[in-house]
N, C-alpha and C positions, 0 to 999 in steps of 0.2 A: 504494500500500500504506500503510494507516494503522492503527497499533496502537490497539485500542479504549481509550477513556479509563478503563475499569474494570479495567485491568491495570497492573502495575508493570513498566515497561520493562526488558528485559534486553539491553543493547547488546552486540554481538559484538566481537571483538578489533579489527577495523578501525574500527568505530564508536567504540570507546573511545579508540583512538589519535587519531582525528579530534577527539574531545571534548577530549583533552589539548592538542592543537595549538591549538584554538579558545581555550581558557582562557589559554594562554601567549601566543599571537600576537595575538589580538583583545582579550582582556581584560587583557593585560599582567600576569598573575599569574606571579611568578617560579617557574620549574620547581623550584628548590630548596625553595621554600615548599611546593609540592605534595608533594614527596618527604618533607619533614619531617612534614607532617600524616599521610602514609601510614605513616611509621615510628612515629609516636606511637600511632596506632590499632593497628598490629601489636603494639607493645609491650604495650598494654592487654590484647589478646587472649591474648598469651603469659602475662602475669601472672595473668590469670583462669584459664587452663588449668593452670598450675603456679605456685602462689603462692610456692613456695620451692624451693630446689635449683638445681643448675647448669643453665644454658641454653647450648645449642650452636647457633650461627647459621651456616648453610651458605649462602654467597653466591656466586651466579654473576656473570658479567661485565657484565650489563646493568643496567637500572634496577631490576629486581627485587632484585638484589644490593645496590643502593644503599639500597633500602627496608630490607633486612636490616641494613645498617651503621647506619642511623639507630636502628632498634629496639635493636640491641646497645649503642650508646652510651647511650641513655636508660635501659636496664635497668641498665647498669653504674653510671650516675650515681645510680640509685635504690638501689644497694647490692647488686645481684645479682651472683653469680659467673657471668661470661659468657666463653664461648670462641667466637672467631670464626674460621671456616674459609673460605679462598678456594678456590673450585673453578675456578680459572683462574690463569694467571700474573699477577703484580701489575701488569705493564704493559698487561694486557688491559682494565683498568678505565679508563673515560674519562668526561668530562662530569660530571654530577651524582653519579654513582656514585663517580667518582674523588675528588670534593670531600668526600664523606662518608667514604670510606676514609681520607682524610688527617685526619679529625677523630676517628678511632677512638682511644679511650684504652687499648686493649688490643692486644697483638701479634696479627698476622695469621698463622694457621697453615696449612700445607698439609694436605690431607685425608688422614686415616688412619682406618680404621674404628674403631680403638681409642679415638678421641676421643669416641665416643658412650657408652663404658662409664661407667655411673654417672650419666648425665645425667638430669635430671628432665623435660626437654622439649627437642626439637630443632626448629629453624625451617627450613622449606624456602623459601629465597629464591634458588632456582637458576635457573629458566627464565622464569617470567612468562607473560603472555597472548599474547605475540607468536610463540611457538614452536609449530610444528605438526609432526605426525609423531612417529616414535619418537625418544626422547632419544638423542643421540650421546655418545660418550666425551668427557670423563670423567663427564658427568652421569649416564649410565646406571648406572655402577658405584656412584655415590653414592646413587642412588635405591634400588638393590638393598640396599645396606648399611643405609640408613634403615629400609626395610621389614623387614629381618631383625633389627633391633636390639631391637625391643620397646619402644623409647622413643616416647612420644606425640609426634606431629608437628603443628605449626601451620604451615599453608601461607600464604605471602604472595601474595595475589591469586587464585591458582589452584594446585591441586596440580600439581607438575611432571610432565609426561607426559600431562596431560588437555588436550584441545583446548578452549580457552575458548569458542569459538563454537558448538561442537556437542556437547560432552561425550564425543566419541570418544576412544578410547585405542588408540594404534597399537603400543605396546610396554609396557615397565614404566612405572608411574606411582606417585607417592607416595600412600600411604594416610594421610590426615590425620584428626585428631580434630576439628580446627577450621580454618576458612579465614577470614582477614581479607581481604576483597575491597574494592578501592579505588574510591570514587565511586559505583559501581553493581554489582550482581551481574551475572554473565555467564551466558549460556545453559548453558554447560558445567558450572556448579555445580548446576543443577537438572534436567539431562537425564542419564539413565543412559547409559553406566556412570560418567560423571564424578560424578554426584550421590552415588553410594555411596562415593566416595573423598574427598569434600570435608568430611565431618563437619559440625559446626555452622558455619553460614555467618553471618558478621557483616559488614555493609556499613559501611565506614569513610568518613565525610565528610572529604574532603581539601580542601574549600574551592572546589570548582567549582560555580557557581550553575546553576540550570536555564536552559534556552534554547539548548543546543548544537545546531547545525544538523545533526543526525543523525536518522535515522528507523529505530529498531529494528524488526525484524520479529517478535521474540519478546517475550513478557511473561508475568508470573505473574498468575493470576486472584486477585481478592480479593472480600470480601463486599459491596463496592459493587454488584456485579452482582446478587447475591441481593436486596439491598434495592430494586433497581429492577424486580424482577419484578412483574407485575400481581397484585393481591391482591383477594380477595372483599370486596365492600362491600355497602352497604344495598340497592343496586339490582341486585345480581348475580343471575344465574340460572344454571342448569346450562349454558345455551347460551353465556353469556359466558365460562365457564371453558374452553370448547373441547372438541372431541370427539376421542378417540383410538381408532383401530381397531387391534387386534393380530391379525395374520394369522400363525398358526403352530400348534404343537401336533401331536403324532403319538402313536401307541401307545407307551407307555413314557416319553413326555416331555410329558405334559400339564402338569406342574408349571411348566415354563419359560414357557409362554404365560400361565399363571395369574399367575406372579410379575410378568411384564411388565405385564399388565393391572392388577393391584392396585397396582403401583408408579405407574402413570400416574394412577390415582385418588388415591393418597396425595400425589402431587406437585402436585396442583391441577387436574387435568382435570375438567370438569363432568360428563362422562359417557363411558363406555368400552364398546366393543363388541368381543368376541372372535370372530374369524372362524376357525372351527375345522372339522376333518373331521366330517362329519355323523354318521358312525358312533360318534364319541366325544362328541357334543354333550351327552348326558345326564350324562356325567362332569363336564363343565365347568359345567353347570347346578347340579350339587350343590356343586362347589368354589367357585364364584364367586357370592356373594350380591348384590353391588352392581354387577356387570358383566353387560351384556346379551350374549347369544350368538347366533350365526347359523351354521348348519351349511352347509358347502360340500361339493361332490362329493368323494368320497374313494375310495381303494382300500386296503382292509385297514387303515384307520385312518391313512392318510397322504394329504396333499393331492395333487391331480392338476392337470395343465395346464388342464383345463376349468374349474377354479375361478377362474381369473384374471378372467373376465368377471363373476363374481358379486362379486368384490372391487370391480371398477369400478362395479357397480350400487350396492353399499353406500355407496361414497364419493359417488356421484352423488345418492343420496337424502338424505344427512345431512351431507356434507362431512367435514372433519376431517383429521387427520394419521394416516398409516399406519405402524405398526411391523411390519416384515416379518422373520420368521425365527426367533423364539424357539421352540425345540422342534420345528422344522420337520422334521428328519430329512434323510437323504441318499438316499432312493429317487429313481429317475429322474423319477418324476412330481412329487415335491415340489420337486426342483431346477428342473424345467421350469416349475412353478408360480411359483417365485421369480423366474425370469428374465422370464417373461411379465408378471407383476405390475409389476415394476420398469420394464419397457419400455412398458407400455400404460396404467397407472393414473396419471392426472394429478392427483396430490395430493402434498403434502409427505411425505417418506418418510424413515424411519429404518431402515437395513438392518443386521441383526445375525445372528450365529450362522450357521446353514447357508444362509441367504439370501446371505451373503457367499461361502461356498464355492461356491454356484451360479455365481458370477461369476469363479471362479479363472482367472487368465490372460487374462481378458477385461474388465479394469477399465474400458477406454475405452468399453464399451457403456453404462455409467452416464452418461457425459457427454452422451448424446443427450437426457436428461431435461431438461425445462424448469422443473419445480417444485423447490423446495429439497430437497436430499438430504443426509443425514448417514449415514456409514458408521462402524461401531463395532467394528473388529477388535482382537484381541490380536495378538501378534507372529507366531504361527503362521498365523493367518488373513490377515494383511497379506502375509506371505511368499507364500502361495498366490495372492493377488490380483496380486502383482507378479512372480510366478514367480522368486522368490529364496528362499533358505533362511531359516528363522526366526532362525538365528544371525546371518545378515547383517543382518536387521532389528534385532536386539538390539544389534549393534555400532554401527549408524548410525541410531538411531531418528529423530532430527530430519530427516535427509536422506530417509529412506524415507516418513515420514508426509507430508512436503511433496510428494514425487514422486507419491504416491498421490492426494493432493488435486488436484494439477495434472492428472493423467491422467483422473480421474473427473469433474473440474469440480464437485467436491462437497466438503463439509466432512468430514474424516476424523478420527476419534478413535482414537488408538493407545493402548490400555489398558495400564496398568502402574503401578508405584509413582510414576512421573512422568507420568501420563496427559497426552497432548498432543493438543489439538484444532487442526488446521491447515486453513486456507482455501485455495482454489485459487491465490490470489496469493502464498502463502507465509506470510501472517500466522499466527502460531502462539501458542497460549495453553497454558501449562504449569500443571498443578495442583500447588501446593506442599504440600498436606495429606497427610501420611503416614497411611495407614489399612490396615495389614497384615491387620487382621481381615476385610477384604473378599476375602481369598484363600480363598474357599470357593464351592462349586458354586451357581449360580443368581444370583450378584450381577451378572453381566453382563446377565442378563435384566432385573434391577431397573434397571440403568443405562439400558438401551434404553427401557424404559417411562417412566422419569423424563425423559429427553431428549424423548421424544415428547410428554409433557404440556407441557413448557416451550415446545416449538415450536408446539403448539396454542394457547398463550396469545398468540401474535402477534409474538413477538420473532424476530430474524433467526437464521439457522441457526448461525452461529459462537457467538453469545451463548447460544443454547439448549444447544448442545453443552458449552460451558465451564461454564455454570451448572449443567447436569445433572451433570457430573463433580464439581464442587465440592460440590453438595448431597448427592450420593451418598456422597462421602468423609466429609462431616460426619455423615451419618446412620450410616455405619459406625462412626465413633468413638463416637457416642452409644450405639449398640448394644453396642459393646465395653465401654463403661463399665458397662453394666447386666449384660451376660451374661459378661463376661470375653473377652479378645481371641480366645482359641482356642475359645470356646463360641458364637460368632456363627454363625447360619445366615441365609440370604438373606431369609427372612420377617421376621427381626428388623430388618433394614435397611429393609424396606418400612414396618414399623410406626414407625420413627424418622424417616421423611422429613418429616412435618409439623412435628414438634418441631425438627428441624434447620433447616428453613426459617424458623421463627419466631425461633430463637436468632440465626441469621445476619442476619436482617432487623433485629434490635435492637428 
């Protein structure tokens, strides 16, 4: 398992502990120096969040509490009014945390919810990255008091109650407005529901150089990937841009297939063919100026199983990447068509929408494919694929997307605010670009077409998925800037794809 170089690594909690041990044991960096640097960075984030007013620092018994003690000392030395609260008995503090407790220039108080009254900011230095599961007493009561106080909270390393490795939340968790995370961001800060609790994330350099012998499985995508995408040049033709075939559409849902086809063209495909129900082909001919169409056998405007062989013929004639599912519908014939195409057509494949529902509870059938395959479910669709509830998926997003990728032996893109692309070996790429304007009908079809175009350009499936997700989010933001976030429709995102690609490429 190797994280692509076009990502920013997100080490999980065990990997971060191993990195700390490497710095201390192998590089001989004093652990007190690391804690001092962490506390300095935490103090800066606290001061940025609340430039004036009283600071309440709540410290648990581990190193996270030690980081809080350092920040409290530095803020006091800078003239701030600081209250430090111990969320443990004084004799529970040991090692570096104890050393920094003894350096405190202010008295250590026991916790009382009233201590938060009138505070400008509170600091969550309770649990840290090493704690998993629901917080236990007394931390659970402190977290509840923090969340009920209305006081802005800055978290040290990770909001208490959030699993640093996964973003999962088993019980109450701190709602922070900012998180000062040490040495590197962790997956739980970028994967929901943890992402929503972390607020603004600032990575604090604590003096650990690169080179730690750890191999993170998760990372954030960046624009390096977009800059590496193949571009049109002087000798380019429509054939070098790649061919995308979109198989979908049904009566009442012609728009979905059109959006996917147009997105593929805007994302760089040299030419695009829409494989649509024959009875609706005239509609597609009118709606799609730059896209070729091919009518397949249908029943009352819906695909049928007999159309699978026609898809195979179209691929055999011209090659290309197949996007299967936009606007397909859920008739028995259409679902059989989706299953047969996935099973028999030997071409790179993007599976979306009702083509995913066609494989509900039978995800392993995808694993028999030999060509590259990308699945693009939202939480509900992934739940149906895995035979679990959508709420289960929402609670454990990283776990479920990795499980789906393993079972399908395919890249799986779990859509959402934190869209995650996972490979069968567990390598996972998280999209860090917030684009709430994409929460409108049809944008999933746009994403499927975009990914199809990038896969047709010749890059590998994980790169195509991650690049497509990032480009889609960037286009959404451009569309939002022009139309207003609540005024964006899917075709606006299609129109912005080319500009987004140019801007990201620099």
